[in-house]
C-alpha positions as a printed Julia matrix, in Angstrom:
152×3 Matrix{Float64}:
  29.31  -94.09  59.59
  25.71  -95.21  59.96
  24.21  -96.44  56.69
  20.64  -95.11  56.4
  20.01  -96.35  52.86
  16.45  -97.6   52.69
  15.54  -96.19  56.1
  12.01  -94.82  56.15
  10.54  -93.14  59.22
   7.19  -94.38  60.46
   4.56  -92.42  58.62
   0.79  -92.13  58.53
  -1.55  -91.11  55.73
  -4.37  -88.81  56.85
  -7.24  -87.38  54.86
  -7.67  -83.67  55.55
 -10.56  -82.13  53.71
 -10.7   -84.08  50.48
  -6.98  -84.79  50.09
  -4.61  -87.32  51.62
  -1.39  -86.15  53.31
   1.54  -88.08  54.72
   2.82  -87.31  58.2
   6.09  -88.7   59.58
   6.51  -89.49  63.24
   8.73  -86.78  64.72
  12.43  -87.57  65.05
  14.65  -86.29  67.87
  15.94  -83.64  65.44
  12.34  -82.55  64.76
  11.59  -82.45  68.48
  14.72  -80.34  69.04
  13.61  -77.93  66.31
  10.12  -77.92  67.83
  11.51  -77.07  71.27
  13.71  -74.31  69.83
  10.79  -72.83  67.92
   8.59  -73.01  71.02
  11.12  -71.17  73.17
  11.61  -68.54  70.46
   7.85  -67.92  70.25
   7.51  -67.7   74.03
  10.41  -65.24  74.25
   8.81  -63.06  71.56
   5.54  -63.1   73.5
   7.36  -62.17  76.74
   9.07  -59.2   75.08
   5.82  -58.04  73.5
   4.03  -58.33  76.81
   6.86  -56.44  78.54
   6.34  -53.46  76.25
   2.59  -53.54  76.88
   3.1   -53.72  80.64
   5.6   -50.86  80.68
   3.2   -48.69  78.66
   0.32  -49.61  80.98
   2.32  -48.81  84.14
   3.41  -45.45  82.7
  -0.22  -44.74  81.8
  -1.21  -45.42  85.41
   1.55  -43.14  86.64
   3.14  -45.81  88.82
   6.75  -45.42  89.84
   8.29  -48.69  88.76
  11.39  -48.76  86.65
  11.31  -50.7   83.39
  14.2   -52.82  84.69
  12.15  -54.04  87.67
   9.21  -54.83  85.42
  11.32  -56.66  82.86
  12.99  -58.69  85.6
   9.56  -59.98  86.63
   8.22  -60.54  83.1
  11.31  -61.95  81.36
  11.8   -64.86  83.72
  13.4   -68.11  82.62
  10.86  -70.27  80.81
   9.35  -73.01  82.92
   8.74  -76.56  81.7
   5.01  -75.93  82.17
   5.08  -72.88  79.86
   6.99  -74.81  77.2
   4.65  -77.83  77.45
   1.59  -75.59  77.31
   2.8   -73.9   74.11
   3.82  -77.19  72.52
   0.31  -78.56  73.1
  -1.41  -75.41  71.84
  -2.91  -75.16  68.36
   0.12  -73.13  67.29
   2.54  -75.7   68.7
   0.82  -78.69  67.12
   0.65  -76.82  63.81
   4.42  -76.3   63.86
   5.0   -79.96  64.77
   2.72  -80.99  61.88
   4.7   -78.7   59.57
   7.95  -80.41  60.63
   6.33  -83.8   60.13
   4.97  -83.03  56.66
   8.04  -81.4   55.15
   9.75  -84.65  54.11
   6.72  -85.82  52.08
   5.39  -82.37  51.18
   8.56  -80.22  50.92
   6.82  -77.24  49.32
   4.3   -76.83  52.14
   4.61  -73.67  54.22
   3.74  -73.25  57.88
   0.81  -71.05  56.92
  -0.52  -73.66  54.48
  -0.3   -76.38  57.13
  -2.1   -74.11  59.61
  -4.91  -73.56  57.11
  -5.08  -77.26  56.24
  -5.67  -78.68  59.72
  -9.08  -78.22  61.3
  -9.79  -78.42  65.03
 -11.62  -81.72  64.42
  -8.42  -83.16  62.89
  -6.23  -82.56  65.95
  -6.5   -86.04  67.51
  -5.55  -87.87  64.32
  -2.74  -85.38  63.57
  -1.18  -85.65  67.05
  -1.42  -89.45  66.82
   0.34  -89.38  63.43
   3.1   -87.21  64.91
   3.69  -89.77  67.64
   2.27  -87.36  70.21
  -1.26  -88.7   70.49
  -2.93  -91.78  71.87
  -0.65  -94.8   72.37
  -3.55  -97.19  71.94
  -3.91  -97.46  75.72
  -6.4   -94.58  75.8
  -3.86  -92.2   77.33
  -2.89  -89.16  75.3
   0.74  -88.07  75.34
  -0.29  -84.51  74.52
  -3.58  -82.75  75.07
  -4.13  -79.94  72.58
  -5.31  -76.75  74.22
  -6.88  -73.69  72.6
  -4.86  -70.47  72.88
  -5.29  -68.33  75.98
  -6.35  -64.73  75.64
  -4.32  -62.43  77.87
  -4.82  -58.79  78.59
  -2.4   -56.31  80.11
  -4.66  -55.64  83.08
  -4.66  -59.28  84.26
């Protein structure tokens, strides 16, 4: 059995607002949880969008069966969709939540979301081990959420 006594993950202290918080670099377990959460959120969005599309098609009076529509909408997730969500504000917020929970165990996802400002994103992604490596190249570029409408 691996002895982890005294093991401390790499961590970074960041001032957000007027308070200092400790972020741990994400472990493989955290990244696995992050990926699972991402896929769950994308699936929820697909199902929600499916309902909207079905309602819209019925409203238009088109003769498409819900099964045909769902087959097109509920496709297997692509790597690009997963990466896009993971680098969104929502994705980075969840990763920050995973990172903070060992040093700030009482923090909720909502509290973390309210804590981090858009101007903090570069230093937060760097603290997570997802930002700049020091070579000027970012591992993850945070993107604002896309607005989608049914008629697109």
